[in-house]
C-alpha positions in Angstrom: -58.8 22.6 -31.3 -55.4 23.8 -32.6 -53.8 26.9 -31.0 -54.4 30.0 -33.2 -51.0 31.3 -32.1 -49.0 28.4 -33.3 -47.4 30.6 -36.0 -45.2 32.3 -33.4 -43.8 29.0 -32.1 -40.1 28.4 -32.9 -37.1 26.5 -31.4 -35.0 28.4 -28.8 -31.9 26.8 -30.3 -31.9 25.6 -33.9 -29.7 22.7 -32.8 -32.6 21.5 -30.6 -35.7 21.7 -32.8 -37.9 19.8 -30.3 -37.4 22.5 -27.6 -39.8 25.3 -28.6 -41.3 28.4 -27.3 -44.0 30.9 -28.1 -42.0 34.0 -29.2 -44.1 36.8 -28.0 -41.8 39.3 -29.7 -43.1 38.0 -33.0 -46.6 39.1 -32.3 -45.7 42.4 -34.0 -47.9 44.3 -31.5 -46.6 47.5 -30.0 -48.9 47.0 -27.0 -46.8 44.1 -25.8 -43.7 46.3 -25.3 -45.7 48.6 -23.0 -47.1 45.9 -20.8 -45.9 45.5 -17.2 -43.6 42.5 -17.0 -46.0 40.7 -14.7 -48.8 41.1 -17.2 -46.5 39.6 -19.9 -46.5 36.4 -17.9 -50.3 36.3 -17.9 -50.3 37.0 -21.6 -47.8 34.2 -22.4 -49.8 31.7 -20.4 -53.0 32.7 -22.3 -51.3 32.5 -25.7 -49.7 29.1 -25.0 -53.0 27.6 -23.6 -55.3 29.2 -26.1 -57.8 26.4 -27.1 -60.9 28.6 -27.7 -62.6 26.8 -24.8 -61.0 27.4 -21.4 -58.8 30.2 -22.9 -60.1 32.2 -25.9 -58.5 34.5 -28.4 -60.6 37.3 -26.9 -58.9 36.7 -23.5 -55.5 37.2 -25.2 -56.8 40.4 -26.8 -58.0 41.6 -23.4 -54.6 41.1 -21.8 -52.8 42.7 -24.7 -55.2 45.6 -24.3 -54.4 45.8 -20.6 -53.9 49.6 -20.5 -57.6 50.1 -21.5 -59.2 47.0 -19.9 -57.5 47.0 -16.5 -60.2 49.2 -14.9 -63.2 47.5 -16.5 -63.4 44.4 -14.2 -62.6 42.2 -17.2 -62.2 38.5 -16.4 -59.2 36.6 -17.8 -58.1 33.0 -17.3 -54.7 32.1 -16.0 -53.1 28.6 -15.9 -50.1 28.7 -13.5 -47.1 26.5 -14.3 -47.3 24.7 -10.9 -48.9 24.6 -7.5 -47.1 24.6 -4.1 -48.7 23.5 -0.8 -47.6 23.4 2.9 -48.7 20.6 5.2 -51.3 22.6 7.2 -53.1 23.5 4.0 -51.8 20.5 2.0 -53.3 17.8 4.2 -56.9 19.0 3.7 -56.2 19.3 -0.1 -55.0 15.7 -0.2 -58.0 14.7 2.0 -60.3 16.4 -0.5 -58.6 14.6 -3.4 -59.0 11.3 -1.6 -62.7 12.0 -0.9 -63.2 13.2 -4.5 -62.0 9.8 -5.7 -64.6 8.2 -3.5 -67.3 10.5 -4.8 -66.4 10.0 -8.5 -66.5 6.2 -7.9 -70.0 6.5 -6.3 -71.2 8.5 -9.3 -70.0 5.8 -11.7 -66.8 7.5 -12.9 -63.2 6.4 -12.9 -61.6 7.6 -9.5 -58.1 7.5 -10.9 -59.1 10.5 -13.1 -58.6 12.5 -9.9 -54.9 13.4 -10.1 -52.9 16.6 -10.1 -52.6 17.5 -13.8 -50.6 20.6 -12.9 -47.3 19.7 -11.0 -47.7 20.1 -7.3 -45.0 20.2 -4.5 -46.0 19.8 -0.8 -43.4 21.0 1.7 -44.0 19.8 5.3 -43.0 22.8 7.4 -45.9 23.8 9.7 -46.0 20.9 12.1 -42.9 21.5 14.2 -43.2 23.4 17.5 -40.7 25.1 19.9 -41.3 22.7 22.7 -37.7 22.7 23.6 -35.2 25.6 23.4 -31.9 26.7 24.9 -30.7 23.1 25.1 -28.0 21.5 22.9 -30.4 18.8 21.7 -33.5 21.0 21.2 -33.6 20.4 17.5 -33.7 16.6 17.8 -36.2 16.7 20.7 -38.5 19.0 18.7 -38.2 16.8 15.6 -38.9 13.6 17.6 -42.0 15.2 19.1 -43.1 16.4 15.7 -43.1 12.8 14.4 -44.7 11.5 17.6 -47.6 13.9 17.2 -48.0 13.8 13.5 -47.1 10.2 12.5 -50.7 9.6 11.2 -50.8 12.7 9.1 -47.3 12.0 7.7 -48.3 8.5 6.8 -51.4 9.9 5.0 -49.2 12.4 3.1 -46.8 9.6 2.1 -49.8 7.6 0.8 -50.8 10.7 -1.2 -47.4 11.0 -2.8 -47.6 7.3 -3.9 -51.3 7.3 -4.9 -51.4 10.5 -6.9 -49.3 11.3 -10.0 -47.6 14.7 -10.2 -47.5 15.2 -6.4 -44.0 15.5 -4.7 -43.6 15.7 -1.0 -40.6 17.5 0.6 -40.2 15.8 4.0 -40.2 17.5 7.4 -37.0 19.0 8.6 -36.1 20.4 5.2 -37.1 24.0 5.7 -39.9 26.5 5.1 -42.0 26.2 2.0 -41.2 29.6 0.6 -37.5 29.4 1.2 -37.3 25.9 -0.3 -39.3 27.3 -3.2 -36.8 30.2 -3.7 -33.6 28.2 -3.3 -34.6 24.9 -4.9 -38.1 24.4 -6.5 -38.3 27.6 -8.6 -37.3 27.2 -12.2 -37.8 30.9 -13.4 -38.3 29.4 -16.8 -40.0 26.1 -17.2 -38.7 23.4 -19.6 -41.7 21.0 -19.8 -43.5 19.0 -22.5 -41.2 20.3 -25.2 -41.7 24.0 -24.4 -40.0 26.8 -22.6 -42.3 29.3 -20.8 -42.2 31.5 -17.7 -42.4 29.8 -14.3 -45.4 30.8 -12.3 -47.0 29.4 -9.2 -50.0 29.5 -6.9 -49.8 28.3 -3.4 -52.0 27.5 -0.4 -50.1 29.9 1.7 -50.5 33.7 1.4 -46.8 34.2 1.5 -46.3 32.3 -1.8 -45.7 35.9 -3.1 -42.1 35.6 -1.8 -41.2 33.9 -5.1 -42.0 37.1 -6.9 -38.7 38.4 -5.7 -37.0 36.0 -8.1 -39.2 37.0 -11.0 -41.5 34.0 -10.7 -45.1 35.3 -10.8 -46.9 33.8 -7.8 -49.5 34.4 -5.2 -51.6 32.7 -2.5 -54.9 31.1 -3.3 -57.4 29.2 -1.1 -56.9 25.5 -0.8 -60.1 25.0 -2.7 -58.9 27.1 -5.7 -55.5 25.4 -5.6 -57.2 22.0 -5.9 -59.0 23.2 -9.1 -55.7 24.4 -10.6 -54.1 21.0 -9.7 -57.0 19.4 -11.7 -56.1 21.5 -14.8 -58.6 24.3 -14.4 -57.4 27.9 -15.1 -57.8 30.5 -12.4 -60.5 33.0 -13.3 -59.2 36.4 -12.3 -60.1 40.0 -12.9 -57.4 41.6 -15.0 -55.4 43.5 -12.3 -54.3 47.1 -12.1 -50.5 47.2 -11.7 -49.0 49.8 -9.4 -45.4 50.6 -10.4 -43.3 51.0 -7.2 -40.2 53.0 -8.1 -37.1 52.5 -5.8 -34.3 55.0 -5.9 -31.3 55.7 -3.8 -29.1 53.5 -1.5 -30.0 52.2 1.9 -28.2 53.7 4.9 -25.4 51.5 6.4 -27.3 50.4 9.5 -30.6 49.6 7.7 -31.6 46.0 7.1 -33.9 44.5 4.5 -36.5 44.0 7.2 -36.5 47.8 7.8 -37.1 48.3 4.1 -40.0 45.9 3.9 -41.7 47.2 7.0 -41.5 50.7 5.5 -42.9 49.5 2.2 -45.6 47.6 3.9 -46.9 50.7 5.7 -46.5 52.9 2.6 -48.4 50.5 0.3 -51.2 50.1 3.0 -51.6 53.8 2.8 -51.5 53.9 -1.0 -54.2 51.1 -1.2 -53.2 48.1 -3.4 -55.8 45.5 -2.4 -56.5 43.2 -5.4 -53.7 44.8 -7.5 -50.3 43.7 -8.7 -47.3 45.8 -7.5 -44.3 45.7 -9.8 -41.0 47.1 -8.7 -38.7 49.1 -10.9 -36.2 51.9 -10.8 -32.4 52.0 -10.2 -32.9 51.3 -6.5 -33.9 47.7 -7.3 -30.4 47.0 -8.6 -29.2 47.8 -5.1 -31.2 44.9 -3.7 -30.1 41.3 -3.6 -32.6 38.6 -4.5 -33.0 37.8 -0.8 -33.8 41.5 -0.1 -36.4 41.4 -3.0 -37.9 38.2 -1.7 -38.2 39.7 1.8 -40.2 42.6 0.3 -42.3 40.2 -1.9 -43.0 37.9 1.1 -44.8 40.7 2.9 -47.2 41.3 0.0 -50.3 40.0 1.9 -49.5 42.5 4.7 -49.9 45.4 2.3 -52.8 43.7 0.6 -51.7 43.3 -3.0 -52.2 40.1 -5.0 -48.6 39.9 -6.2 -45.4 42.0 -5.6 -43.3 41.3 -8.7 -39.6 41.9 -9.4 -38.9 41.1 -13.1 -35.9 38.9 -13.8 -32.6 40.7 -14.3 -28.9 39.8 -14.3 -28.9 39.7 -10.4 -31.7 37.0 -10.6 -29.7 35.0 -13.1 -26.6 35.3 -10.8 -28.8 34.0 -7.9 -29.7 30.9 -9.8 -25.9 30.2 -10.3 -25.2 31.1 -6.6 -27.8 28.6 -5.4 -26.3 25.8 -7.4 -28.8 25.5 -10.3 -27.7 23.7 -13.5 -25.6 26.1 -15.5 -26.9 25.0 -18.9 -30.5 25.5 -17.7 -29.5 29.0 -16.4 -28.1 29.9 -19.8 -31.3 28.7 -21.6 -33.3 30.7 -19.0 -31.5 33.9 -19.9 -31.7 33.2 -23.6 -35.4 32.6 -23.4 -36.2 35.7 -21.4 -34.1 37.9 -23.8 -35.9 36.4 -26.8 -39.4 37.2 -25.4 -38.5 40.7 -24.0 -38.8 39.6 -20.3 -35.2 40.3 -19.1 -35.1 43.6 -17.2 -32.4 46.1 -16.8 -33.5 48.3 -13.9 -31.0 51.1 -14.7 -32.5 51.4 -18.2 -35.5 53.6 -17.9 -36.4 53.1 -21.6 -37.6 49.6 -20.5 -40.1 51.1 -18.0 -43.6 49.9 -19.0 -46.9 51.6 -18.5 -48.4 51.3 -15.0 -51.8 52.1 -13.5 -50.1 54.4 -11.0 -46.5 55.1 -9.9 -45.4 55.6 -6.3 -41.8 56.1 -5.2 -39.5 55.4 -2.3 -36.0 56.7 -1.7 -34.2 53.8 0.1 -32.0 56.4 1.8 -35.0 57.6 3.8 -35.6 54.2 5.5 -34.7 54.0 9.2 -34.4 51.0 11.5 -37.9 50.0 12.5 -40.3 47.3 13.9 -44.0 46.7 13.5 -46.6 46.2 16.1 -47.9 45.6 18.6 -50.8 43.8 16.8 -50.5 44.3 13.1 -47.7 44.0 10.5 -48.6 47.3 8.8 -48.2 49.4 12.1 -44.5 50.4 11.6 -42.7 52.0 14.5 -39.2 53.5 14.1 -36.8 51.9 16.6 -36.1 55.3 18.0 -39.8 55.7 18.9 -40.4 52.1 20.2 -40.3 52.9 23.9 -42.5 55.9 23.7 -44.9 54.2 21.3 -45.3 51.2 23.5 -46.0 53.3 26.6 -48.6 55.2 24.6 -50.2 51.9 23.5 -50.4 50.8 27.2 -52.9 53.5 28.1 -54.6 53.9 24.8 -58.2 52.6 24.3 -58.4 48.8 23.5 -57.7 48.4 19.8 -54.9 47.8 17.2 -52.7 50.3 19.1 -54.1 50.1 22.6 -54.3 47.9 25.7 -56.3 50.2 28.0 -54.1 49.7 31.1 -54.9 52.3 33.7 -52.1 54.8 34.4 -51.6 53.6 38.0 -50.6 50.1 36.7 -48.2 51.2 33.9 -45.2 50.4 36.1 -46.6 47.3 37.8 -43.8 44.8 38.8 -44.4 41.1 39.4 -41.6 39.1 41.1 -41.1 35.4 40.2 -38.6 32.6 40.6 -37.2 30.7 37.7 -34.8 27.8 38.1 -33.9 29.0 41.6 -33.2 32.7 40.7 -35.4 35.7 41.3 -36.6 37.9 38.4 -39.1 40.6 37.7 -41.6 41.1 34.9 -43.5 44.3 34.0 -45.4 45.6 31.0 -43.2 45.4 28.0 -41.0 42.6 29.3 -39.8 40.3 26.5 -40.7 36.7 27.1 -40.4 35.3 23.5 -37.6 36.3 21.1 -37.6 34.2 17.9 -35.6 34.4 14.7 -38.1 32.6 12.6 -40.1 32.7 9.4 -39.4 32.8 5.7 -39.5 36.6 5.6 -36.0 36.8 7.0 -34.3 33.4 7.3 -33.9 33.2 3.5 -31.9 36.4 3.7 -28.1 35.8 4.5 -27.6 39.5 5.1 -29.9 39.7 8.1 -29.1 36.2 9.4 -25.3 36.9 9.2 -26.0 40.3 10.7 -27.7 38.6 13.7 -24.8 36.2 14.0 -22.2 39.0 13.9 -24.2 41.0 16.5 -24.4 37.9 18.7 -20.6 37.5 18.4 -19.9 41.1 19.5 -22.5 40.9 22.3 -20.9 37.8 23.8 -17.4 39.3 23.4 -18.7 42.4 25.2 -20.0 40.2 28.1 -23.7 40.5 27.4 -26.2 37.7 28.1 -30.0 37.0 27.7 -32.1 36.3 30.8 -32.7 32.5 31.1 -36.6 32.7 31.3 -36.9 34.4 27.9 -37.9 31.8 25.3 -35.2 32.3 22.6 -35.1 30.3 19.4 -33.7 30.1 15.9 -35.7 28.2 13.2 -34.0 28.6 9.9 -35.8 28.3 6.6 -33.4 25.7 5.2 -30.3 23.7 6.1 -28.3 26.2 4.0 -28.7 28.8 6.8 -27.2 26.6 9.4 -24.4 25.7 7.0 -23.3 29.3 6.5 -23.8 30.4 10.1 -21.6 27.5 11.2 -19.0 28.0 8.5 -18.7 31.7 9.2 -18.1 31.0 12.9 -21.1 32.8 14.3 -23.3 29.8 15.3 -21.6 29.2 18.6 -22.2 32.8 19.7 -25.9 32.6 18.7 -26.1 29.5 20.9 -24.4 31.2 23.8 -27.2 33.8 23.8 -29.9 31.0 23.6 -30.5 31.2 19.9 -29.9 27.5 19.2 -31.5 25.9 16.1 -34.8 24.4 17.3 -36.1 23.2 14.0 -36.6 23.9 10.3 -40.1 25.3 9.9 -42.4 28.3 10.5 -42.7 27.6 14.3 -43.2 30.9 16.2 -44.4 32.9 13.3 -47.5 30.7 12.9 -48.1 30.3 16.7 -46.1 27.0 17.1 -44.3 28.8 20.0 -44.7 25.9 22.4 -45.2 26.5 26.1 -43.7 29.3 28.2 -42.3 28.4 31.7 -45.1 28.1 34.2 -43.6 30.7 36.6 -43.5 33.2 33.7 -47.2 32.5 32.8 -48.2 32.8 36.4 -46.4 36.2 36.7 -48.0 37.5 33.5 -51.5 36.4 34.7 -51.0 37.6 38.2 -50.1 41.1 37.0 -52.4 41.1 34.0 -49.2 42.1 32.2 -48.8 43.1 28.5 -45.8 40.7 27.9 -44.0 40.9 24.6 -43.0 38.6 21.8 -40.3 39.8 19.4 -40.0 37.8 16.2 -38.5 38.1 12.7 -41.8 36.9 11.2 -44.4 38.4 9.0 -47.5 38.1 11.2 -48.3 39.4 14.6 -52.1 39.5 14.9 -53.6 39.2 18.3 -53.6 35.7 19.8 -51.4 34.3 17.0 -47.9 34.1 18.4 -48.8 33.0 22.0 -51.8 33.4 24.2 -49.7 35.1 26.9 -48.0 37.7 24.7 -50.5 40.4 24.1 -48.0 42.6 22.3 -45.9 41.2 19.5 -43.4 43.1 17.3 -41.9 42.1 14.0 -38.3 43.0 13.8 -35.1 42.1 11.9 -33.1 39.2 13.3 -30.4 41.5 14.8 -33.1 43.5 16.6 -34.7 40.3 17.9 -31.4 39.6 19.6 -31.0 43.2 20.8 -34.4 43.2 22.5 -33.8 39.7 24.0 -30.6 41.1 25.6 -32.4 44.2 26.8 -35.3 42.0 28.2 -37.8 44.7 27.5 -39.3 46.7 24.6 -39.3 49.8 26.9 -35.8 50.8 26.0 -34.3 53.8 24.0 -31.3 52.3 22.3 -29.9 55.8 21.7 -29.7 56.7 25.4 -30.0 53.5 27.3 -27.5 50.6 27.4 -28.4 47.1 26.4 -26.7 45.9 29.5 -23.8 46.3 31.8 -21.0 43.7 31.6 -19.1 42.0 34.5 -16.6 44.9 34.4 -19.4 47.4 35.0 -19.1 48.8 31.5 -22.3 50.0 29.8 -22.7 48.4 26.4 -24.9 50.3 23.9 -26.5 48.8 20.7 -24.3 51.0 18.5 -21.2 49.4 20.1 -22.1 45.9 18.7 -24.2 46.6 15.6 -22.4 45.3 12.5 -22.1 47.5 9.4 -23.5 46.6 6.0 -19.9 46.3 4.7 -19.0 43.8 7.5 -22.0 41.7 6.7 -21.5 41.7 2.9 -17.8 40.7 3.3 -18.8 37.6 5.3 -21.7 36.8 2.9 -19.4 36.9 -0.1 -16.9 34.5 1.6 -19.3 32.0 3.1 -22.6 31.8 1.1 -21.5 29.7 -1.9 -23.1 27.4 -4.5 -21.6 24.2 -3.0 -23.7 24.7 0.2 -27.0 24.8 -1.8 -26.0 21.8 -3.9 -25.0 19.7 -0.9 -28.2 20.5 1.1 -30.7 20.1 -1.7 -29.3 17.0 -3.4 -30.4 14.9 -0.5 -33.5 16.9 0.5 -36.1 14.1 -0.3 -34.1 11.3 1.4 -32.3 12.9 4.3 -35.0 12.5 7.0 -34.7 8.9 8.3 -37.9 9.1 10.3 -39.8 10.0 7.1 -38.1 7.2 5.2 -39.1 4.7 7.8 -42.8 5.6 7.6 -45.0 2.8 6.3 -47.8 4.0 4.1 -50.3 2.0 2.0 -50.2 2.1 -1.8 -53.9 1.7 -2.7 -55.4 4.1 -5.1 -58.4 4.7 -2.9 -57.7 5.7 0.7 -59.0 3.4 3.5 -60.4 5.7 6.0 -59.8 4.8 9.6 -63.0 5.6 11.7 -60.9 5.7 14.9 -58.6 8.4 13.5 -58.8 11.9 15.0 -56.5 13.4 12.4 -57.7 12.1 9.0 -61.5 11.9 8.3 -63.5 11.7 5.1 -65.2 15.1 4.9 -69.0 15.5 4.5 -68.7 18.0 1.6 -69.9 15.5 -1.0 -72.6 13.7 1.0 -75.7 13.4 -1.2 -74.0 14.8 -4.3 -75.9 13.9 -7.5 -74.9 14.5 -11.2 -77.9 16.8 -11.6 -77.5 20.5 -10.5 -79.7 21.8 -7.7 -81.3 25.2 -8.2 -80.0 27.8 -5.7 -82.7 28.7 -3.2 -83.5 32.0 -1.4 -82.1 32.0 2.2 -85.1 32.2 4.4 -85.2 33.9 7.9 -81.5 33.4 8.7 -80.2 34.2 12.2 -76.9 36.1 12.6 -74.4 33.7 14.2 -71.8 36.5 14.8 -71.5 40.2 14.3 -68.1 41.7 13.7 -66.3 45.0 13.2 -63.4 45.7 10.9 -60.2 43.6 10.2 -61.5 40.2 11.3 -58.7 37.9 10.1 -58.6 34.3 9.2 -56.7 33.9 12.5 -60.0 34.8 14.2 -62.1 32.6 11.9 -60.0 29.5 11.1 -58.9 27.1 13.8 -55.2 27.7 14.6 -52.8 27.2 17.5 -53.4 25.3 20.6 -56.7 23.5 21.4 -58.1 25.1 24.6 -59.0 22.6 27.2 -62.5 24.1 27.7 -63.4 24.3 24.0 -65.9 22.2 21.9 -62.9 20.7 20.1 -61.4 19.6 23.4 -64.7 18.1 24.5 -64.9 16.2 21.2 -61.3 14.8 21.5 -61.9 13.9 25.1 -65.0 11.9 24.1 -62.7 10.0 21.6 -60.5 9.0 24.6 -57.7 11.5 24.2 -56.0 13.4 27.1 -55.1 17.1 26.8 -51.5 16.2 26.3 -52.5 14.4 23.1 -54.7 17.2 21.7 -51.8 18.6 19.5 -52.8 21.8 17.6 -55.6 22.7 15.3 -53.2 23.0 12.4 -52.2 19.4 12.8 -55.8 18.3 12.7 -56.8 20.1 9.6 -57.6 16.7 8.0 -60.5 16.2 10.5 -63.6 18.2 9.8 -65.2 17.3 13.2 -62.3 19.0 15.0 -62.1 21.9 12.6 -65.8 22.8 12.6 -65.6 22.9 16.4 -62.6 25.1 16.3 -64.1 27.6 13.8 -64.4 31.1 15.4 -62.6 29.7 18.5 -59.9 32.4 18.8 -59.7 33.7 22.4 -59.3 37.3 21.0 -62.6 37.1 18.9 -64.6 40.3 19.3 -68.3 39.6 18.7 -70.6 42.6 19.1 -73.2 40.4 20.8 -70.9 39.8 23.7 -69.3 42.4 26.0 -65.9 40.6 26.3 -63.4 39.0 24.0 -63.9 35.3 23.4 -65.3 32.5 21.2 -68.9 32.8 22.2 -72.2 34.2 20.9 -75.9 34.5 21.7 -78.3 31.7 20.6 -81.2 34.1 20.0 -84.1 31.6 20.3 -83.1 30.7 23.9 -81.2 33.9 24.8 -78.3 31.7 26.1 -74.6 32.6 25.7 -72.9 29.6 24.1 -69.7 28.6 22.5 -70.0 29.4 18.8 -70.0 25.8 17.6 -72.7 24.8 20.2 -74.9 27.7 19.1 -74.5 26.8 15.5 -75.4 23.1 16.3 -78.6 24.2 18.0 -79.6 26.4 15.0 -78.8 23.5 12.6 -80.9 21.0 14.6 -83.8 23.4 14.4 -83.3 23.9 10.6 -82.3 27.6 10.8 -79.8 28.9 8.3 -77.1 31.3 9.5 -75.3 34.4 8.2 -72.3 36.5 9.5 -72.2 40.3 9.6 -68.8 42.0 9.3 -67.0 45.3 8.6 -64.0 46.1 6.4 -61.3 43.6 5.3 -63.2 40.5 6.4 -60.9 37.5 6.1 -57.5 39.4 6.1 -54.5 37.3 6.9 -53.3 33.8 5.9 -54.9 32.0 3.0 -56.7 29.4 5.2 -59.3 27.3 3.4 -60.8 26.3 6.8 -61.9 29.9 7.3 -64.4 29.1 4.6 -64.9 25.3 5.2 -65.5 25.9 8.9 -68.4 28.4 8.5 -69.9 26.2 5.8 -70.0 23.3 8.2 -71.5 25.5 10.9 -74.4 26.2 8.5 -73.4 29.7 7.5 -75.0 30.4 4.1 -73.8 33.9 3.5 -71.5 36.6 4.9 -72.5 40.3 4.7 -69.4 42.6 4.9 -68.1 46.0 3.9 -65.2 44.5 2.1 -63.2 41.2 1.8 -59.7 40.0 1.6 -59.2 38.6 -1.9 -58.3 35.0 -1.1 -60.9 34.6 1.6 -63.7 35.8 -0.7 -62.5 33.3 -3.3 -62.6 30.6 -0.7 -66.1 31.4 0.4 -67.2 31.2 -3.3 -65.4 27.8 -3.6 -67.4 26.4 -0.7 -70.7 27.7 -2.0 -71.0 30.4 0.8 -72.4 33.7 -0.7 -70.1 36.7 -0.1 -72.4 39.8 0.1 -71.1 43.3 0.2 -72.9 46.5 1.4 -73.6 49.1 -1.2 -71.0 51.9 -1.3 -71.5 54.3 1.6 -73.6 51.8 3.6 -72.8 49.5 6.5 -74.5 48.0 9.5 -74.5 51.3 11.3 -76.0 53.4 8.4 -78.7 50.7 7.9 -79.4 50.4 11.6 -78.7 46.7 11.7 -78.3 45.2 15.2 -77.7 41.6 14.1 -80.7 40.5 16.2 -83.0 40.6 13.1 -83.7 37.6 10.9 -82.5 38.0 7.3 -84.1 36.7 4.1 -81.8 36.9 1.1 -83.6 36.8 -2.2 -81.6 34.7 -4.8 -82.9 35.4 -8.3 -83.2 32.6 -10.9 -80.9 34.4 -13.3 -77.7 35.4 -11.7 -75.1 37.8 -13.1 -71.6 38.7 -11.7 -71.7 41.4 -9.0 -75.4 41.9 -9.2 -77.4 43.5 -6.5 -79.8 41.3 -4.5 -82.6 42.2 -2.1 -82.4 41.4 1.7 -85.6 41.5 3.8 -85.6 41.7 7.6 -88.3 40.4 9.9 -88.6 44.0 11.1 -90.0 44.9 7.7 -86.9 46.7 6.6 -85.5 46.0 3.1 -82.2 46.9 1.5 -79.8 45.8 -1.2 -76.3 44.3 -1.2 -73.8 43.3 -3.9 -73.5 39.6 -4.5 -69.7 39.2 -4.8 -69.6 36.5 -7.4 -67.1 38.4 -9.6 -67.0 36.2 -12.7 -69.2 33.8 -14.7 -66.9 31.0 -13.6 -67.6 31.8 -9.9 -71.3 31.7 -10.7 -70.8 28.2 -12.3 -69.1 27.1 -9.1 -72.0 28.5 -7.0 -74.6 26.7 -9.1 -72.7 23.5 -8.5 -72.5 24.1 -4.7 -68.8 24.8 -4.8 -65.7 24.3 -6.9 -65.0 20.7 -5.8 -68.6 19.6 -6.6 -68.1 21.1 -10.1 -64.9 19.1 -10.6 -66.5 15.9 -9.4 -69.4 16.3 -11.8 -67.0 17.0 -14.6 -64.8 14.0 -13.9 -67.8 11.6 -13.3 -69.8 12.5 -16.4 
């Protein structure tokens, strides 16, 4: 069917009549000029894709009428311009695509119909670990180990890049997905199929939002949802509220962008923006570089919003030129945005659109800060860090407590490292990592760290040799400007050598700590500390032996590494004493904002970006040497412990199955609040006493060959066994932390997987009980796939993180929510009951369903299928089943 909005199509340049665009300014509708800029992107996509089938004229009207419709749970479709994947989440996506080809063939369809329709980029950045540090050849050794461990996965991905159209792979060693996206992949305005239109992206990583800092609307989705977008399906989303976040004032000279983002994270957590867009405006935005804006947008998942959008302005256009983008394309980008009313002038308040709500921050009020010890939203001013940590030591076990008895607060454990004697106590820093896309994309904080390192070395300061220090830049550009500006050698002298290009410490790929350090921590039951410039510090994530982890700016990471402890007041206590006996304070070596900006202006230049990115797809010789098959159907190797055909489509028929009532389900696990995907999804090291380890051992592997859960995301047998395997899991059925539960028929305490297997063999369905914010954290599809494979049919929670709820829907697991004001406590639920969940024949979005217990009690819960499209997926047994039936019929 023809597009009803074709009348507003026109060429951007009369000299190029075949390059057209939908000129939204020609709608002649005053409502358009009042829309938030982020909503204008949704509107343009709806108008351009309007076919009266997947996208209807009524959807366009609903978006135009955003001011009225935003609070009515109205569903709208959105077709993003592209999809981005990283290797941890990308491998299972390519595995699913390969398995879908097999399933379509079995049902009599054409398997080659299974291809990304929407362009997809996959950046390999999650596989490298900090196995080696503080050695001149650490980078090469870590990269060699990465290939040794992941050769099979990389060969599979290389097969995928050949077998599937529209799928580009960025090889390992190139950088972090979000930084590569910002510096290279982002277009800001697409020039595709004869049309100009706004760039937009969804990604299988929650920090996809970082690209919002450049004016590209993007957010994280589950791997399952991303696969549907790759197959040409629009995202079905509830038209969001948009919180206007007004920035005014200028930052103080000693404040970094990390301090600003941690302040905003805490503020927006308090405001409450879950499921909403945040759009930044006000004169203060003009004071922020694109790297600063990207830092703020990156942390969006930590304050719970869907997107954190900075509209495109002249600074954005300047960034495109600075990063070596084609000048003619940049000119057309600006011309297009001006034509459709999407170029922003933050100093011009007459451009301010309508918002659902407006909150304000004066940048001058921001002070240097960190976040921790267990959550990114728990901001602590640097001036309060010592006192706050000492309070946490004795506080009750929780997000801000370790419950260490007062008599043990000053425990000291002596140990020997490389022939020298040292001491550890509570608060001792054992990991200090400049890592993660949040900061390494930002020259101001990276150069700030380099200048601080230079001054520290010149003042005679050092870092204790047992502290695991590392620098993992987000792209080769970082190394380039650190080297050219002359600060790299000083970073190396303090132990901050480049150890790899990838997420590394921030996702738990910290590698091992020295054995003597681990023994000392264990002997004293010490609360040892990791300090990292990352965006996540949930319990058990960074390293099993660092119970406290603080997010900090790169310069502060170095400062705490030099101090060797978090229990320091930088105002009154020196960082260290040099060989001459002089006390050196942090203020003596902290670089000013003006110093940093002068170096940045001189050394961060377009030529660097061009040189690094021109050869990004061919520079890795190990990748180039990989031999991968070119068949259109993948030949599964039954001996592989990395890549396995998943059982998701076993027994799939073209005919739909009627959803059935869940009868007499047992509760597998009972949780409190803030259970994250780090707790649910397999991540980090594979413990030697775990079900996954037993499985790998049975396949002939030694513990040295186990690798990480992340590297084995293409093998469902490993991932199912690693689901709920986090050592910090708090299950109400068990009186201590750990990945165990009660198998109620026998009364035995078993590993979660073993209990689930017993239930499955006996034919018993399972559910999970949870509190608020179930599934917070990274957008891990295995947090939904794993429970599905364990036999979990439904989750009953007080509230959900947006992406995780979507993933549960995508796997056919029912997300149930307590009625307002109710929870397990008010209903008197112990979790030891058996639950029958009545599934009516006719389902409606967000309808109430009845739950009957074997105790005779009955109550109602909301079935969180939020849209008709989600109900369609549920009737099909999940989103991938729906797509297979569609492609095979």
